[in-house]
N, C-alpha and C positions, 0 to 999 in steps of 0.2 A: 260803237265800230271800232276795230283795231285796225292798226295800219303797220306792215312790215317793210322796212327800207333796207334793200341790199346792194352792194358794190363788190366787184370783183378786182383781185390784184394778181400781179404774177402770172399773167395768162402767157408770157412769153416762156416757151419750154426750156430755155436756158436757166430759168428759175427752179427752185426745188420743187415748188408745190403752187398748183393754183389754189387762189384763196377767194372764198365768197364770205362776206361778214356783212352783219347788219343789226339792226335792233327792231324789236316788237313793242308797241305800246298803244293805248287807246288815243282817239283823236284828241281829246282835251289836252292831254300831256303832249302830244305833238305840237298843238297849237302853241302852247306857253314854250316849249323847247324853241320853237322855230323864232320866236321874238326875242328870246333870251340870245341865241347863236347869232342872230342879225344885229343884236347891239354889239356884241364882241367884234364881228366883222367891221363893223363901222367904227369901232374904238381907233384912236391913233396909236400906230400908223394903219391905215384902213386898207382893208382888201375887199375885192368884189364878191371872191367866193375861195374856200378851203380846198386844196389838193395836198394829198399827204405827201406826195413825192415832189410837188413843187417846194414845199417847205422844207424837206430834208436836203434838196439840192440847191436850195437858195436860188431859184429861177422863177420865171413868169411873174406871180402875185408876190413872190418873195425875192425879187431879184435886187441887189443892192442892200439887202438887210444884213444888219448885224445877228450873228448867232444867238446872242443874248435877247435880241428883240422878236427873234423867231421863236425861241423857248418861251417867251413869256406870252406870246400870242397862242401858242400852243397848249398850255399850261390853262390858260383863260378858257378855252373852247373845251378841253378835256373837264375842266370844272362845270362848264353847262350841261355836259352829259352826265356829270355825277350828282350834281344838283336836282336833276328831274328823275322822278320815280318811272322809269322805263320799265316795263314788265321783265324783258331780259334781253339779251343779246344771244346770237347764234353765229358761229364760226363752222365752215365746211371747207376741208382741204384734200386735195388730191394730188399725190406727187407726179410729177411729170414723168419721171421713169418707170413709175409703175403703170402708168396710163400707156406708155409706148409699149410696155412689156405686153400689156393686155391686148392690144391690137396688132403686134407685129405677127404678120404671117396667117393673120386671121380673116377670113371672109364670113361674116355671120350671115347665115340665112335672111331672105327677105323678110319673113315673119318678124325675127328679132330686129332688124332694123326699123321695122314699123312700130315695135313696142319702144325701144330706147334708140334715139337719134346719135349713134357714134359717128362723130366727125373727127375732125384734126385736132380736138381740145378736149379737156374733162369737163369743160363748162356744163354741158347738158345734164351729165349725172349729178354735178355739185348742185344746178339749178334745182332739179327735181328732187333732189335729198334734201336740200334745204327746206323746200316747201312742205315735204312730207313731214320734217321734223317739227315746224312751226305748228302744222295742223295738228298733229298728234301731241305736242305741248299742250296747245290751247284746251284741247279734250280733256288731257289729264289733270289740268287745272280748273276745271268745270265751266269752262267759259263757253257761252253759247252764242255770243256776238260775232258776226261775221269779221272775218280778217282779209284786207285786200294787201297786195303784194305790190311792191314799186320796186323796179330793177334799174339800175344805172344804163342809160342807151349804151349800146356797142354794136357789133356787128349783127348780121341776119341770123347769128345762131340763137341770139335772145329772140328776135321773132318768131322762129321755129318751135323754140320751147314754149313761149306763150301762147302760139296757136295750139300746140298739143296739150297744155293745160287746159285751155278753153273748151276742146273738144272732150277732154276727160271727165271733165267735172260732172255732167250728167250721169256718167257710169260708176261713180264713188258708191263703192259697197257699203261702207261704214255710214249709218246717218248720221250720227253726231258731227262727223268729219265733213260730210256733205252738207250739212246744214250751215256750217262756218265758213266754207270755202269759197271766198270772194273772188275778185278780179285780179289778174296779173297784168302789169303794164309797165312800159318803158318812160324813163323821163331823165332830163339833163341835170346832173348834178350841181351844175354851176347855178342853176334857178331852183332846184328843191333842195332845201337846207338839210333835213334829215339824212338824205344821201351824202352829204358831205360828213356827218358823223359817222355813216357807214364806212366810207373811205378812211377816217380817222382810224376806226377799228381794224379794217383789212391791213392798212399801212403799218399799224403796231405789230401785227400779227406776221407780217412779213419782215419788219426789223427784227423780230425776234427770232423766226428761222433763220434768218442770215447770220446772225450772230450767236444762235444756240443760247441766249440768255434773255429773259423776260424785258422787252422795252420798258422804259421806265412809265411812260404814260399807260401803257397796258396794265401795268400793276395797281395804278389808281383806279381805273374802270373796272378791273376786276374785284377791287375792294368794294366799290359801290354798288355793282350789278352782278347778278348771275350770269355767266355766259356758257352756253351749251358749245361741246366741240364735238363735231362730227369729222374724224380723219377715216377718209375712204381710200379703199385700193382695191386690186384683184381679188384678195382673200375674202373681202367685204361683200362682193357683187350679190352673192346669194342673199344674203340679208337685206341689202339694198333693194334687190329685186322684190324680196318679200315686203317690204315697207310699202315699197309703189304699188306694189298689188293691192295692198290693204286700202290704199287710199284712192286706187283707180287710176293711178297715172301710167299704169301698162296694162296692156291686154293679155289675156290667155296665149 
């Protein structure tokens, strides 16, 4: 069985884009990964969990740390990801300005509201696009094992998305995708260590967008792993809807 762990970053509309990022791999690899990640967390100076924004701002778990010590911990955690043969990474982004332009002055028909839950954030579109991307990638790789999705806990937007996915699964039209579509669930990234690796990837993409150049640890991650990127926006919605229609995540 495969598991996909995803975290989001920059949900604040003052940021350039919402980022949903994470990793996909088999459960055996995740088991080995989790043990290695925990060893790095426990190594002196010890932290209980990893959050990218805390590391960058030297706050919470990293409060009082010297930048050199922070960088060493980041390098070691990045090395854990690089040392394990994760299947691949996925990053989905949706620019906030594009989303605001998309919904400005538009009241979608009730039928469309049921199909795609447009709310105050591009999160639902990123959620469904990410799942569709993983399922299609798995099928293209000839994988016949089920893949379960785990997302970092957040507001009720995630609950609605998970509920929609659960209801849509029996209606998936493509048999190969239907066979491997597992469950979607929420979890606390302080307790589920692969979610911290997803946070690392999301944080590095956010840093890249902010500075307009690849963050240093992102370069290393991309050297060791294939990372698929989905940049979505208003001009892509027809294609997004088609992809979701194929997987059965939207209705006619």
